[in-house]
C-alpha positions in Angstrom: 90.2 159.1 70.1 90.9 157.3 73.4 94.4 156.3 72.5 96.9 157.5 70.0 98.9 155.2 67.7 102.6 155.4 67.7 104.4 156.7 64.6 105.1 154.4 61.7 108.8 154.4 62.4 108.3 153.5 66.1 105.9 150.7 65.1 108.4 149.2 62.7 111.1 149.4 65.3 108.9 147.8 67.9 108.0 145.0 65.5 111.6 144.2 64.9 112.4 144.1 68.6 109.4 141.8 69.2 110.4 139.5 66.4 113.8 139.1 68.0 112.2 138.6 71.4 110.0 135.9 70.0 113.0 133.9 68.6 114.5 133.7 72.1 111.4 133.6 74.3 108.5 131.6 72.9 105.1 133.2 73.2 103.7 129.7 73.7 105.1 129.6 77.3 103.1 132.7 78.2 100.0 131.4 76.5 100.2 128.1 78.5 99.5 130.1 81.6 96.1 131.2 80.2 95.0 127.6 79.4 93.2 128.5 76.2 90.8 125.7 75.2 89.6 124.5 71.8 86.4 126.3 70.6 87.2 129.4 72.7 86.8 133.0 71.6 89.9 135.1 72.3 90.4 138.8 71.9 94.1 139.9 71.6 93.7 143.5 72.6 96.7 145.5 71.3 97.9 142.6 69.1 100.8 144.5 67.6 102.5 142.6 64.8 100.7 139.4 65.8 103.1 137.5 68.1 100.4 135.4 69.6 98.0 135.0 66.7 99.3 131.8 65.1 99.5 129.8 68.4 96.1 131.1 69.6 94.5 130.3 66.3 95.8 126.7 66.3 94.8 126.3 70.0 91.2 127.4 69.6 90.8 125.3 66.4 88.4 125.7 63.5 85.4 126.1 65.8 87.1 128.8 67.9 87.6 132.5 67.0 90.4 134.9 67.5 89.9 138.7 67.3 93.1 140.7 66.8 92.6 144.4 67.7 95.1 147.2 67.4 95.0 150.9 67.0 97.8 150.9 64.4 96.8 150.2 60.8 100.3 148.6 60.2 99.6 146.1 63.0 96.3 145.1 61.4 98.0 144.9 58.0 100.8 142.7 59.5 98.3 140.3 61.2 96.2 140.2 58.0 99.4 139.1 56.2 99.9 136.3 58.7 96.3 135.3 58.4 96.5 135.2 54.6 99.8 133.4 54.4 98.9 130.7 56.9 95.2 130.6 55.9 94.0 131.1 59.5 90.3 131.1 58.8 89.3 131.7 62.4 91.1 135.1 62.9 89.5 138.5 62.4 91.2 141.8 62.7 89.8 145.0 64.2 91.4 148.4 63.7 90.3 150.4 66.7 91.6 152.4 69.6 89.1 150.9 72.0 85.7 149.8 70.6 85.7 146.2 69.5 82.3 146.1 67.9 81.8 142.7 69.5 78.5 141.7 71.3 78.3 141.7 75.1 79.7 138.7 76.9 81.1 137.2 73.7 84.7 136.5 74.7 86.2 133.7 76.8 89.7 135.1 77.1 91.1 138.6 76.6 94.9 138.9 76.1 96.1 142.3 77.3 99.9 142.0 76.9 102.4 144.9 76.9 99.8 147.4 76.0 98.3 148.8 79.2 101.1 151.2 80.0 100.6 153.0 76.6 96.8 153.5 77.0 95.6 157.0 77.3 92.2 156.1 78.7 92.7 152.9 80.7 89.3 153.0 82.3 87.5 153.1 78.9 89.5 150.2 77.6 88.8 148.1 80.7 85.1 149.0 80.4 85.1 147.6 76.9 87.0 144.5 77.9 84.5 144.0 80.8 81.6 144.4 78.4 82.8 141.8 75.9 84.1 139.3 78.4 81.8 136.4 79.4 80.9 136.3 83.1 83.3 133.4 83.6 85.9 134.8 81.2 89.5 135.6 82.0 91.5 138.7 81.4 95.1 137.6 81.0 97.3 140.6 81.7 101.0 141.2 81.4 103.0 144.4 81.0 106.7 144.3 81.7 106.7 148.1 81.7 104.8 148.2 84.9 105.5 146.9 88.4 103.2 144.3 89.8 101.9 146.6 92.6 101.0 149.2 89.9 99.1 146.6 87.8 97.2 145.4 90.8 96.5 149.0 91.9 95.1 149.9 88.4 92.9 146.9 88.3 91.6 147.4 91.8 91.0 151.1 91.0 88.9 150.2 88.0 86.4 148.2 90.1 85.9 146.0 87.1 88.2 143.1 87.7 89.7 141.1 90.6 92.8 139.0 90.7 92.0 135.4 90.0 95.5 133.9 89.8 99.1 135.2 89.7 101.1 133.2 87.2 104.8 133.3 86.5 104.5 135.8 83.6 100.9 136.9 83.7 98.1 137.8 86.0 94.6 136.3 85.4 91.7 138.5 86.3 88.0 137.8 86.5 85.1 140.2 86.3 83.8 141.9 89.3 80.2 141.0 89.0 78.8 144.1 90.7 80.6 146.4 88.2 
């Protein structure tokens, strides 16, 4: 196992905190920075309780696809509940610590939000994201637990991604093509 899931109690506590956060700070503002387009394929890597799923699903539309990946079975269960309740037919969940099971160069945008600091094997996760991301795809990265210089250092060290754009709340990275 590359990464270890948090305890059930910690996950439930985190879910409650995120639900409160989402009331006061809309996830839509963050997603606007990514500029997700209709018909896109989006991977929410470390989706947690699904804060972004509904908006991304509506944005990509019925011809788009959203993959919600998390290591924690409760996260996947929570997202499946949202999918079922709202009848989001374009969302698929993946319970995994790293491997997506997706084909090479399948994804237009990867959301990696508030997850990176918890990863045990960051390089392995970045390799998987690099593999599934299209050559012109975007890795949208945000982790408020890390300083900007540390984020940029980790990404530079990976030799997989380069900074494309610094946004207000996120960083957009593109693939290093020689990786």
